[in-house]
N, C-alpha and C positions, 0 to 999 in steps of 0.2 A: 277503487285502489288503482295504484300506480301499474304500468307496465311491469312486468318481472325483470327486464334489461335495465329500466331506468331504476329501479329500486336497488339492482346490484352495483351499479355505478355509483349511485349516491352513498353505497355501504363503503365501497370501496375509499372514496374520498373520505368519509366520516372516519373510517378505522385509521387511514394513514395518517390523520391529525390525532387520534388517540395515541398511535405509534410515537408521533412527534413529543408528544406530552411526556415521552420518557427519556426525551435527551438531555435534561438537566440544564444546560446553560441558561435557557428563558427563564428558570425558577431562581429565585434566591431566598437565603433566609429561612423562615417557617415553613414557607410553602413548599421549598424544596425537602425538607425534612419531613413535612407531612406526606408528601408524595412517595417518598421514598419509605417511610414507615407502611402506609398503606399497600404500596406492593409488597413489600415484605411478609405482612400478614395475608396477602393473598398468596402468594408463591409458597409459603412456609404450608398452607393447608394444601395447594396442588400437589405439592412434591412429594407424594405418596409413595413413591418407589425409589427415592433418593436417599441419600446419606443425612446425617445431623445437619439440620437447617443452618445455613450460614448466618453470621450476625454482621451488620454493616451500620456503621454511624454515617449519616447523611453530611456532606460537607458543604458549607454555606460559601457561596461564590457571590461576589458584586463588584462591578468596577470600581475600582479605586483611584483611577487615573484623573477623573473628573473629565472625561472627554464629551463630546458631542452625544454617541450614542451609547447606550448600555442596555443591559437586560431589560430595563424599563421600556425600550422601544420596541420591544418584541410584544406581538399580538397573536394568541391563539383562538381562533374563533371557535363557538361552540357549532354555530349554524355553517360550518366550512360547504356543506354541499349546497345550501340555497344560495350562497356567494357565488360559487363556482356557475352554478345553473343561471342566475338572475342577473347578475351585476357585469355591466359592460361601461361603467361610466365610475369615475372617482366618487361622484356625490353618492352613489348607491353603496360601495364599499364603507365610504364616512359613516352613512347612516346607520349600516350595522354596528362598525367600530363603538360608536357613541352608544347605540340601545345595549352594549355588552359591557359596557365599561373601561373599554378600552382607555391607556392612559394619553394623556395631552403628546407625550414624545412620540407615541406611537401612530397618533392622528397626523402629528406634523410630518413625521417620516414618510406616510403613503402619499402625503399630498407632494411632498418635495421629489420621490421618485415619478409620480406621475407628471410633474410639471418639467423638470429637470434631467432625467435620468432614461426611462424607460417609454416614457409618453402612454404608459396604459396604466390602469388600477392595479395596485396590489400591496404587499403590506410585509414586514419583518418577521418572518416565522422563527429564525434562529440567531443567535447573538454568541460569540464564543471569543473569550479574551486568549489573544495568541502573542502577547508581549508589547512590542512597540506600537505594531497595528494589530486591529481585530477584524474578525471573520464575522460575516451575516449570510443570511440565507432569504432571499426574498421570494415569496409566492405572487404569481402574477396570474391571476384566474381569467383576464379579459382576453391573454394570448391565444392564437389559434393552434399554434405548434409546440413552443417552448414555455412551459408555465412556471418556470422558476431559474433563478440566478445568483450564484454567488456574487457579493461584494465586498470590498475591501474598505474598512471603517477606522475614523479618528487618525488619518495621516494628513498630509496637507498635498490634494484637497481631502476632505474628510470623508468623501462619498465617492468609490471609484467601481464602477461595474465591470463584471471580467468577460461581459460581451465585448468583445475587441470593436472600437473604433478602427477606422481606416489609418488614424494616425498612430496606433499602438499597434495594428496588425504587423506581424513579423513577416519576414521575407523568407518564406519555406524554400525558395527556389536554390538558395545557399546551402541547403543539407544534401548531403552525398547522395540520400537516398532518392532525392527527387526526379532527376533526370529519368532513371530506368521506370521509376512508378509513371510519371507523366506520359511517358511512351507508350506502356501498357494500358494506361488509364486517362484517355485525352480529357476528359470531362472532371478530372481529380479538383477539389476543391476542399479548402480549408474551411470547416465551418466554425466560425468564431462565437456561437452561442452553445449552450450546454456543458459549460466548463465542470471537468471534475476536479475536485480538490486532492491535491496529493499531499502537499507538506508544508509545511512553516518553517523556516531556517533562520538561526541567528547568524549574521554577516561578520568575519574577522572585524570590519572598520566600527562595528556597533550598530549598523543597520539589520533590514530584515528582508529577506527574500519568500515570497509565496511562488508554489510551481501546482499550475493546474495543467490538466490535458485537455485536449480538443479533439473532435472525430476529423478524420480525413474521409471524405465522401466521393463516391462515385456520381456525380451529377448534383442534383439539390438535397434538399433537408432528408429526402424520404430515400435518399439512394444507398447503396452498401457500403458500410463502413470497411473502409479499406486499413484502418490504422488510427493511430492518434499522433498528435505533437504534443510536445510539452514546452510549456512557455512560464517564464519566469516573470514575476512582477517584483521589482527590485524598489526598495526604500533606503533613504542613508539614515544616518543615526539621528537625524532631527524630525523623522517621517515623512520626509518628502518624497514624493515619488517622482523615480528618476527613469520609469518607462520599463518597456518589457523586450525579452529577449527569448529568441528560439533556442531553447536547449536540444532538442534531438525531434526527428521524425521516428517512432516507432511502429514499424511495420512487418507482420510476420513474413519470414521468408516464402513462405507458402504462396505468397503473390506473386513472386517472380520463379519460382521453381515449383515442380511438383513435388505431391508430399514425400514421396518416397526419397527424391533426389534431395531435398530439405533436410531429411532427418539422416540421411548419408552423409550430407556435406558436414553437419552438426558434430555427428560422431566420428567420423573418418577414421582416423588411426589408433582410436583410444579405447574402443568397445569391449577389448578383451579383458582390459583391469579394471577391476571393481573394489576398490580399496575398502569399500563396507558394505554388510548386508543392506538391501534396501525394504523397508516394508511399507507397504501400500495400504492407505486406511479408507474406508469408504465414508459417507455420511449419513445423514438418518433417513430411516425407513428404507435404506437400499442394500446391496449386499456386495460381498467381493467381487460376485460374477458380474452382475449388472453394471458397476462402477468400472471394474478393472479389467474384465474379461478381454476385450479387445486388444487392450495395451499387452496383457500378458503376452497373449498368443504371438503378437508381434515381437516381444521382446525374444520370446523362445525361437520363432521360424526364422526371424530376418537377423538377429543379433546373437543369436547362440548363446543367451543367457539361461543360467540354470535355474530351474524353478522350484524352490524349496516346498511349496505347498499353501495350504490354507490354515493359518493357526486360528484355534476357536477357545475362548476362555469358558471353564464350566465353573458356574457359582457354587454348586452344590458339593463339589469334591475341591474345588480351588485348584483345579488342575487344568493344563494345556495338551490337547493335542493336536497334531499337523495331520490334516486330509489332504488327499490327492483327487482332486476334480476330473482331472486329465491325465493320460499316460505318460507325459512328458514331465515326469515330477519325482523327487526323490524323498519326499516327506521327512527330510532332514537338512543336511547341508545344503545351501543354495546361495545364489545370488540376489534372490529377491523372493518375497513371500507377500501373499494378499489376505490381509486381516478378514475374517468374516464376524459381524457381531449382530446376530438378527434380530435381538431384544433392545438393540442400543436405545431405542425410543422411551423405553420404560426406565431409564437409570440416568442419574444426574451426569454432569460432564465429571465430577471428580471420582466417582464410582467407575466409569470407565477410563479414567486416566489411570486407576489403578490396575486394572485389567492390561492396559497395554502396558504397564511397568513390568508385568508378570511376562507378558508375549515377548518384550525385548529380552530378558533374561534367558527364554527359552531358546531364542533364535541365536543369541550370543555361546548357549550351550552346545548347539548343533554347530558352531562355527568358532571353534576354540582358538583359532589363529587370528580371530578379529576381536576389537575390544568396544567397537562402538557400530552403532548403525547409522542410516538415514532416514529418516521418515519422510513420506511423500503422502500428503492428506487433501481430501476432498472435503469441501463444505464443514460441515459440524467435526468432521474427524480432526482438523487443525485446532479446533478448540479441546477436544480430548487430548491431542498431544501436547498443546500447552500445559494444560493441568499437570501434567507428570514432569514435564521439564521446569516448570515455576514452583516444584514441591507442594501441590495443592492436591496431588491424588489420596485418596483413602477408600479403603474396601469399604462394602456395603454396611450401614448400620454401624461403622466404627468412629472414632472420633480424631485417633492421631493420623498425621499428614504421611506420607510416603517421602522420603527424602529421596531428592533426585541423585542418580548413581553416575553422572558425568559420563554415559553411554551413549549418548546422540551427537553425531558430528554435525548433522546439518537438518532442518526443517523447511520442507517446501511446503507451502499451502496452496490450494487453488480454490477459489470462489468462496474461501473462508470467510464468515460472518464476525469478523474480530470485534465489530460494534453492533452486532443484531443484524435482524431482519424485521420489516413490516409484516411479511407473510403468517409467523405465528398468531398475530392478533387476529387475523381473520380466520385463522383455523381452531383458535383457542377459546374465544367469545362465543360461547353456545349459548348465551342469552339473547343475541342477536338473531334476527329471522334470516340465517343465511344458510339454510339447508341447501338449497341449489347451487351455492358458490361452492360450499365443501363438497357437495356431489362433482361438481365440475371442474373441480383445482384440487382440493386439498385430500380427497379419497384417492385421485389419481397419482397424486404424489406419496399415497399411502401413510398418510400423516395423522397420527390419533391426537385429538382433541384433548385428550387428558393427559398426555405424556409429559413426564418430568422434563425430558429435555428438549422439548419443543417448547415448553415454558421458560426455560434458560436462555432459549434463542432468541426471544425478545430484545426488543431495544433498549438498553438500560435495565435489564431485568436484574437481580441480586447476584446472580453467579458471574455474569459478565462484567458488574462493576468490581467484583472482588477480582476477577481474574485479569482486569485491565489497570488495577492498582499496582503499577509497575515499580512504585518507590517501594512498597512493602513486598510485593512478590515479582522481582525483577527477573528477566529473561537472562539466562546467563551469558555472558559474553564468550564463552568457548564455544559457543553453538552459532554456526551460520544459519541466517534466516531470507528466504526467498518467498516472497509474495507474487504468485499468478493472478493475474485481475482479470477477469472474463468482463469484457465490455463490448458494446454494440447494441443495447436495449435501453429504452428508458420508457416508464409508463408509471403509473400510479401506486403500486407496490413498492418502486425505489424514488418515490417524491420526485417524479420526472428528472431523476439524475441518471447520468450514464452507469451503467453497472451490466449484469446479465439477467436482468429482469426480477430477480429474486433479492438477490444481495446487491448494494450500492458499491462502484468502483472504492469508494472511500472507506467503506466498511470491511471490503477485503483487503486493504492494503495496511499489514501491520505496521508498518512505518509512520502510518499517521497517528499512532498512541502516542503519550506522554509519558515517559522521554521514550523515544524510539530506540529499538535495539541497535547495538552498536555496530554488528555485522550483518546488514540488511539490505536487500537489492529488492525492487518490486519491477515487474514487467507489465504493461498491459496488452492483452491479446483479445483482439477481436473473436466473439466465437460465432460460429456459422450455424444457422437453425438449419437441422437435420429432421425430417419428420419418417422418424423411425420410432420403433418400441424403445420404451424408457428413455427418451431423449426429447426435449423440447415440448412446449404447448404454445397453443396458438390460438386462445379464447375470446368469444365476443364478449365486449365489455363496451357496450353503445353509450354515446352521450349526446345530449339533444344537438350540440353543435358538430358533433361527428357520430352519425350513426352505424359508420362501420368499424369504429375504431375496435381493437383487439388488444388483448392482454396476451403479450408475447415474454418467453422465457428461455434462454440457454443455458442456465445453471445446471439443469442434467444432461448437457450434451459435452460440458467441459472436459471431464476425464476420457472421453472417447474421441477428442477432437485432434487430429494429426499436428496441427501448430502446437497445440499443449504437449503432445509427446516430444515434439523436436525440442522446446525449450526446457523440459523436464531431463531429457537425455542431454543436453548440452550442459545443465548445471551439474547432473552426476558424473558425466564425462571429465570435465574440466577437474574435477576434485581429483581425479585418477593420480594414484601414488602418494599423494598429500591428503593433511587434515585439512587443509583449505584450498582455495583456487586461485591460480595464475589469471583467471578471467578478471578478478577484480582490478587489476592493473593492466589498464589499456589507454590508448591515446584520450579517451573520454573522460579518464581520471583526472581530477581538478588539483592543482597544488595550493595548498593551505600553509599557513605559518608553521604548524609543527607536523607537516607531513602529506602525503599523499597516499590515497587507500589504494591499497590495505597497509602500506607502512607507515610508522609514525617515529617521530623523532624520540630516541631514548630507548628504541626497542633493540635488544641484542642481535648480533648476526645469526643465531642459533634461532630465535624467535622468528626473525624476517625470511630466514630458509625455509621454515615450515608454511610459511604463505606463499612466495614465490621463490622460483630455485636461482639462486644468484652465483656468478661468477667473480673472482678477485683479481686486482690487479694493483699495482704500486707496491706498494710496501708488506704485502700480504694480509689476508684477513684476519688471521688470527692475532696478529700483532696488537700490541697496545698502542704504538705510534699510529700516524695518519694513514689511510689506505680510502681506496674506494673499491666499490661494488657495482656491478649493474644486472639487470636481469639477463638470465642465460639464454632465454628463448624471446627475448623481445619484451615490449616494443624498444626500440632505439630510441638513443635521444636523452636517455635519462642515468643518471649517476648519483649513489648513495655514497657520501662520505662516512667513514668509521672511524671513529676515534674513541680509545679504551674498550674496543669489542661492542660501541653502541652507533647505532646510526645517528649522526650529529646533523647531516644538512643534505638536501636534495637539489641537483644542478640540473636544469634544463636546457638542451642544445637543439631542440626540434621546434618547428614550427607546429608540429601537431599538437603539443601540450598547451595549455592555459591555466589561468588562475582560476578560482571559485567566480571572480568578476569578470572574465574575458580577456585579460591583458595575455599577450604571447609574443613571441619572436617576431619582428616585424612592425608593433604597435609604437605608435607616436609618444614621444613624451608627453604632448598636450592630453591623449588617451589616458595614461598612466595618471596625470595628476587629476582627471575626472573620474578615474574609476575610484580613486583614496582621496578624496577631497578634504585638505585640512592636515593628512598624515603623513605627507612625503617629506622628507629631507633630501635636498639636491646638494652633492658634492662633486669636485672635479674628478675624474676618471684619471688614473694614477698612471695610464698606458697610452691611451687614446685620446689626441689631442681634439678639444673641443667635445671629448665624451663625457658622460656623468655618472654618477651612480645614483640611482633613486629609490632613497630606503624608505619601505614603509614600516611604520610601529603603529601596532593596533593601539586604541584607547581602551582596549579591555585588559584589566589588571591580570587576567590570566597567560596573557600571551606577553608578558613585559619582558622576558628572557628571549624572545622570538623575533624575527627581523625577515622580511622579503626584501631582496634586493636586486634592481634591474639594472643591467649595465646597459648604457645606449653609445652611440657614437656622436652625439650631439641631437639628434633628430629622433632614431629609431632604437627599438631594443634590439640588443644584438644576442643578449642571453640572460638568464635570471635564474635566482636561486632562494630557497628559503630554510630554515633552520636556527638551531640555537648558539646564543653568544659564546665563546667568542669565534666559532669555528664559521659560522654564516659569513663574518666579515673578512675573512682570510681571502685576500686579494690573489695568493698565489697558489691556492688550494692546499695541496699536502707539500707544495715546494716550501 
């Protein structure tokens, strides 16, 4: 018999592969349909405490572009643990592939990445069509430190690794956060491996942009995670790779300030105003006290928030009581509440969504001057909130869905597994001899292996497929969404991807779903490991090559992390007095053909004023004539033209703003032509001798009535604007 620790490690790897079998893109046609049908049968039997079983039809996916790589290039090994422990050469991996019936495409791919890309053995484990360019994930069992990497497929060149070569490594010294961070951490490095996928975006010129995040480390690969850097990989409309670009460094302010200083800096002047009651929701197997107790006390003692109490739904009477666990509590009216759902493991997401719907109604009843709430949810709590918001909630053992009542202003999710987690496979597969693993992890997390909600948390579960079908069950545009993404931990449970040890960063990002929500922001937050009750685990999971290997998770630390508190409060405070947040309009906002977040061409002045506070000049805001408005509280250097009481164009007069491609005041004419190849019309400037108008017209038919215009002095851009025809072309502005 193998040593216990060796068996545990092999089971981790094997069950990770089981998890990957549920990801979908690697299968197509009948195989995918069979897989989903088998999963449906299994989950309908397990879902003993949930509502009426959901129905789902498997969708068939296959590459229709005739590209070099497709789902046929994927290989999912059944003997994964043997490969990881035995194979240090390409021939060893190829032998296993041939024995298991891997496709010729898969075998050829493995040879190619060994010879031309990584220099080690590996195979393609995931393939996802993303439009012009496709996304893949390569497993590299021969590696000592990083055993997986994203690749970009079917462009020119057809295979690009996200492990950045020196040629494409961005210059982080140009970021404004770099000097202070480097001064505090002289050994700061930008770790160019272990990229986490954030999103794929269509560009206005017909090209495509992929955004990945990389860790900023203090020292070598095993050093402390200080933050992340977001990097764009850009392709033109022909699929030609144009290079990388550093978008921003994301560094929690607690790295340069004390926790209390940071929170005070973020909250500053606005803490006294809370436009909507805030409802905090805990995750699976937890409680209001365990998840939110520390933050509750901070809000009461430091920020003078009024604690309304702990709402709890009683299924037998379908009633809600609000209890007070501490003396600083009203039991009714309040600025915030912490929901307690001690039996949430036993009930499916949609049933829990119905309970949340009732709790929201009760909170609004206690606050008659308010018409909406803000939801802040950790882990599974974010999925419960989505069930209600997307109109999928229903009471236990009933069929009708509960209609969303338009009573949520914002949803902030923290560590939420929007695309599932691999951990439930460990905790629910009782047919495997994993008693010791359950005892050392799943029981410590208080997870019931027979629980309905735990089953639904599996990657590609039926519940998640329904919830993530945003075409049929969209996320309402009237709600703002923020994904707080816990990072800094990689291990077998998260496929060696960056995350919090239990949920990958990509799964935590609501914006990674298709189509992404309209009003969404994501923030990566490295979570500190804290060896305290109910927070963090560091368990031995030795391997042959690394006998001291440990499984670490900081998922259970997220809701109690002061860096998370600071970001939550900033998002809440900046909503103060308005239904949407001024924070969305910053110098980091990118000008596009049809607007700049959060303002879009065609919005009325009234609609725009709900998003940011505007002040008018010129002929007057209310006039049907041409006039201009600008942000009352900044940033400066941006004006909005108004005609017929609608935003018609946006004028940029500050070097701080850029277009989505990176063009700004001071860019050369040659750079503009490079940013928008083949789509720039050059006209002589009407007033500046030797100057020009560089006019960008998108090949995308959706933008045929929009233009992006750069004015130059003949060499450099002096100002630029975007908007609809004819207003965008008015040289005299409103003159």
